[in-house]
C-alpha positions in Angstrom: 15.2 37.0 46.5 14.0 36.0 50.1 15.8 32.7 51.9 12.2 31.6 53.1 11.3 31.2 49.7 10.7 27.6 48.6 10.1 26.0 45.1 8.3 23.6 46.2 6.1 22.2 43.5 7.5 22.4 39.7 6.3 20.3 36.9 8.2 20.3 32.9 7.9 19.4 29.9 11.2 18.7 28.1 13.0 16.1 26.0 15.9 14.2 27.7 15.3 16.4 30.8 16.0 15.8 34.8 15.4 18.1 37.7 17.6 18.3 40.4 16.6 20.2 43.2 18.0 21.6 46.2 17.5 23.9 49.3 18.4 26.8 47.2 18.1 26.6 43.0 16.3 23.8 41.2 18.5 22.9 38.3 17.2 21.0 35.0 20.0 19.6 32.7 18.6 18.5 29.2 20.9 16.7 26.8 20.9 16.4 22.9 22.5 14.9 20.1 22.7 15.8 16.6 20.1 18.7 15.1 16.4 18.7 14.7 13.2 21.1 15.1 13.5 23.9 17.7 10.9 22.5 19.5 13.0 19.6 20.4 15.2 21.9 22.4 12.2 23.6 24.1 12.0 23.0 28.0 8.5 24.3 29.5 6.8 23.8 32.9 5.2 25.6 36.0 6.4 26.0 39.5 5.0 27.0 42.9 6.5 29.1 45.0 6.1 27.8 49.2 7.1 29.6 52.6 10.2 27.6 53.8 8.6 27.3 57.2 5.0 26.8 57.1 4.8 25.3 53.5 1.9 27.6 52.6 1.4 29.3 49.0 4.1 32.2 48.9 2.1 34.6 46.3 4.0 37.6 47.4 7.2 35.9 46.3 9.4 36.8 43.0 12.5 34.8 41.9 14.9 34.7 39.2 15.1 32.2 36.0 18.4 31.6 34.3 19.5 29.9 31.5 22.7 28.8 29.9 23.8 26.8 26.7 26.8 24.4 26.8 28.0 22.9 23.6 30.6 20.7 23.7 31.9 18.5 20.2 35.0 16.6 19.1 37.0 18.4 21.9 35.4 21.5 21.8 33.5 23.0 24.9 31.0 26.6 24.7 28.9 28.1 27.4 27.4 31.1 26.5 26.4 33.8 29.3 23.7 33.2 31.4 20.1 34.7 30.8 18.4 35.7 33.3 14.7 37.5 34.0 13.2 38.1 37.0 9.7 37.0 38.0 6.3 37.9 40.3 3.3 36.7 40.2 0.1 38.6 39.3 
């Protein structure tokens, strides 16, 4: 929620996934073809927030994580509503 928060150190594991960073949000894009087990569609990782000006860890930060699914096949394009969660450090 604080504009001085920066997601400076992000690591992830996900098949066919790319990470796009910007000053604001970090976006992960994953592309899958065909069907498969649930594990095929899993994306997991860790994020460390930092203070934008100092680069120091910001453990009092909270941030929001959102996800949506888009399915495209035979000219049909279906996008789910965003599912979001707010989290903090414990």
